[in-house]
C-alpha positions as CSV (number, residue, x, y, z in Angstrom):
1,M,0.0,0.0,0.0
2,S,1.4,3.4,-0.9
3,F,0.7,6.7,0.9
4,N,0.7,10.3,-0.1
5,Y,2.5,12.6,2.4
6,S,2.1,16.3,2.4
7,I,4.3,19.3,3.2
8,Q,3.7,23.1,3.2
9,I,6.2,25.5,1.6
10,S,6.0,29.2,2.1
11,K,7.9,31.0,-0.5
12,G,10.0,34.1,0.1
13,T,8.9,37.4,1.5
14,S,5.4,37.2,-0.1
15,F,4.6,34.4,2.4
16,E,2.5,32.6,-0.2
17,T,2.0,29.1,1.2
18,K,1.2,26.0,-0.9
19,H,0.8,22.3,-0.2
20,Y,2.9,19.7,-2.0
21,S,2.5,15.9,-1.9
22,S,5.1,13.1,-1.9
23,K,5.0,9.3,-2.1
24,D,8.3,9.2,-0.2
25,P,8.2,9.7,3.6
26,I,11.8,10.9,3.6
27,L,12.9,13.9,1.5
28,T,16.2,15.8,1.3
29,S,16.1,19.6,1.5
30,E,17.2,19.6,-2.2
31,Q,14.1,17.5,-3.1
32,I,11.8,19.9,-1.2
33,I,13.2,22.9,-3.0
34,E,12.8,21.1,-6.4
35,K,9.1,20.3,-5.5
36,A,8.6,24.0,-5.2
37,G,10.0,24.4,-8.7
38,K,13.0,26.4,-7.7
39,H,16.3,26.0,-9.6
40,P,19.2,25.9,-9.1
41,T,18.6,24.5,-5.6
42,E,22.0,25.7,-4.3
43,E,20.9,29.3,-4.7
44,H,18.0,28.9,-2.2
45,I,17.7,28.7,1.6
46,L,15.2,26.3,3.2
47,L,14.1,26.8,6.8
48,H,12.2,24.0,8.7
49,V,9.6,24.8,11.4
50,E,10.4,22.4,14.2
51,S,7.9,21.0,16.7
52,D,8.7,23.7,19.3
53,G,8.2,26.5,16.7
54,M,11.9,27.2,16.2
55,L,13.4,27.5,12.7
56,E,16.2,25.3,11.5
57,D,18.5,26.2,8.6
58,L,18.8,23.0,6.5
59,N,21.6,22.0,4.3
60,L,20.8,20.6,0.8
61,R,21.6,16.9,1.7
62,E,19.7,16.8,5.0
63,D,16.9,14.2,5.3
64,I,13.5,15.3,6.7
65,D,10.9,12.7,7.8
66,I,7.5,13.9,6.6
67,S,5.6,10.8,7.5
68,Q,4.3,11.9,11.0
69,K,2.7,15.2,10.2
70,E,2.5,17.9,7.5
71,E,5.8,19.7,7.9
72,M,6.2,23.4,7.3
73,F,9.1,25.1,5.4
74,Y,10.1,28.6,4.4
75,L,11.9,28.9,1.1
76,F,14.0,31.9,0.0
77,K,16.1,32.7,-3.0
78,N,19.2,34.0,-1.2
79,D,22.9,33.0,-0.6
80,Q,22.9,33.8,3.1
81,T,20.8,33.7,6.3
82,Y,20.3,36.4,8.8
83,N,19.4,36.2,12.5
84,L,17.1,37.9,14.9
85,E,16.1,37.4,18.5
86,L,12.3,37.3,19.2
87,N,11.2,37.1,22.9
88,G,14.6,35.7,23.8
89,R,14.7,33.0,21.1
90,R,17.1,33.2,18.2
91,Y,15.7,32.6,14.7
92,P,17.5,32.3,11.3
93,W,15.8,34.1,8.4
94,G,16.3,34.0,4.7
95,S,15.8,37.7,4.0
96,S,17.5,40.9,5.1
97,T,14.1,42.4,6.3
98,I,11.2,41.1,8.3
99,N,7.8,42.7,9.0
100,K,5.2,42.6,11.8
101,K,3.0,40.1,10.0
102,V,5.8,37.6,9.6
103,L,7.1,38.1,13.2
104,R,3.6,37.3,14.5
105,I,3.5,34.0,12.5
106,I,7.0,32.7,13.4
107,G,6.8,33.8,17.0
108,N,3.1,32.8,17.5
109,I,2.4,36.3,18.8
110,P,-1.3,37.1,19.6
111,E,-3.0,40.1,18.0
112,N,-3.4,41.8,21.3
113,H,0.3,42.0,21.8
114,S,2.4,44.8,20.4
115,L,5.9,44.2,18.9
116,W,8.9,46.3,19.8
117,L,12.4,46.6,18.5
118,E,14.9,47.0,21.3
119,K,17.4,49.9,20.9
120,R,20.6,49.9,22.8
121,S,21.0,53.6,23.4
122,E,17.7,55.0,22.2
123,T,14.0,54.5,23.0
124,D,12.6,51.2,21.9
125,I,10.6,51.4,18.6
126,Q,7.1,49.9,18.2
127,I,6.9,47.8,15.1
128,N,3.9,49.0,13.1
129,D,2.5,47.8,9.7
130,D,4.7,50.3,7.8
131,I,8.0,49.2,9.5
132,C,10.3,46.5,8.2
133,V,13.1,45.5,10.5
134,E,16.5,45.5,8.9
135,L,18.4,42.3,9.8
136,D,21.7,43.1,7.9
137,D,22.8,45.9,10.3
138,S,25.7,45.2,12.6
139,G,24.7,43.3,15.7
140,L,21.7,41.0,16.4
141,E,18.3,42.7,16.2
142,K,16.3,42.0,19.4
143,I,12.5,42.1,19.2
144,Y,10.0,41.5,22.0
145,S,6.2,41.5,22.4
146,K,4.1,42.8,25.2
147,R,0.4,42.7,25.8
148,G,-1.7,45.7,25.0
149,A,-4.6,47.1,27.0
150,V,-7.5,44.7,27.4
151,K,-11.1,46.1,27.6
152,I,-13.3,44.4,30.3
153,I,-16.6,45.3,31.8
154,I,-17.0,45.7,35.6
155,N,-20.5,46.4,37.0
156,G,-21.5,47.7,33.5
157,K,-18.6,50.1,33.1
158,P,-15.8,49.6,30.6
159,K,-12.3,49.4,32.1
160,E,-8.8,49.0,30.5
161,V,-6.2,46.7,32.1
162,N,-2.8,45.5,31.0
163,S,-2.7,42.3,33.0
164,E,-3.1,38.8,31.7
165,E,-4.4,37.8,35.1
166,M,-6.1,39.7,38.0
167,S,-6.6,38.8,41.6
168,F,-9.9,39.1,43.6
169,S,-8.6,42.2,45.4
170,E,-7.6,43.9,42.2
171,I,-11.0,43.4,40.6
172,V,-12.7,44.7,43.8
173,E,-10.5,47.8,43.7
174,L,-11.6,48.5,40.1
175,A,-15.2,48.1,41.0
176,F,-15.0,50.1,44.2
177,P,-12.0,52.5,44.1
178,N,-10.6,53.6,47.4
179,H,-13.3,51.7,49.3
180,P,-12.9,51.9,53.1
181,M,-11.2,48.9,54.8
182,N,-14.4,47.8,56.6
183,P,-14.1,44.3,58.0
184,N,-17.9,44.1,57.9
185,T,-18.1,44.5,54.1
186,A,-18.0,41.2,52.1
187,F,-17.5,41.2,48.3
188,T,-18.6,38.7,45.8
189,I,-17.5,38.4,42.2
190,T,-19.0,36.5,39.3
191,Y,-17.7,36.7,35.7
192,T,-18.7,35.6,32.1
193,R,-17.1,35.7,28.7
194,G,-13.8,34.6,30.2
195,C,-10.8,32.7,28.9
196,D,-11.4,29.3,27.2
197,C,-10.1,27.5,30.2
198,S,-12.6,29.2,32.5
199,P,-15.3,31.1,30.5
200,E,-17.5,31.8,33.5
201,G,-17.5,31.4,37.3
202,S,-17.1,33.1,40.6
203,L,-14.2,34.2,42.7
204,V,-13.5,34.3,46.4
205,K,-10.8,36.2,48.3
206,G,-7.4,34.8,47.3
207,D,-8.5,33.7,43.8
208,S,-7.1,35.0,40.5
209,V,-8.6,34.7,37.0
210,C,-7.1,35.1,33.5
211,I,-8.3,38.2,31.7
212,K,-9.8,38.2,28.2
213,N,-11.0,41.1,26.0
214,G,-14.7,41.6,26.6
215,E,-14.8,39.7,29.9
216,V,-17.7,40.8,32.1
217,F,-17.5,41.0,35.9
218,N,-20.2,41.7,38.4
219,V,-18.9,42.7,41.9
220,T,-21.3,43.2,44.8
221,A,-20.6,44.5,48.3
222,T,-22.6,43.3,51.2
223,D,-22.7,44.6,54.8
224,K,-22.3,41.6,57.2
225,S,-23.2,43.6,60.3
């Protein structure tokens, strides 16, 4: 019995991705480049997306097992690789520039996180749609992401927070700013539209909950006296 195996190849800076089939479960890097119709193969760079999301720069004779899953590759017409650091992880790249869209893909960066280029002696630069990061400058370009403001609703009022997780006490403070420290006041919190791991529920003192855009909290105060 013969099987058809599949790979994905994303070509160059256009990021156009196509699927290719193979009857052989083992392919060399050179054969993968040939499947994409690129010649001569030695004028191209092939990067393999590993299981942990990192990129590996492959030599032409290297064997790749494609029998377990659909492997993903990036293909460039270039004679050298460049390097960047994204959130502390070093990646090879086949072009001298890289943009925000590509950085989000290779680093698995969520849309609600902004991307920043670290500058050694200047203010860090936010990477917007119109900015391409140059990788051929001297030194290793370091890029990091950070979560932007998330909009939540507390007792019917919109609030913006920058945390991925909030405690019971922090939510109470947003609902009742500067409330007096009265031991006879008890607070209860319920929430809906939360994170996938906990879309709704209630909190007691000492609890924390992950924060998602659009999450709704109801906080009530009760006098125990």
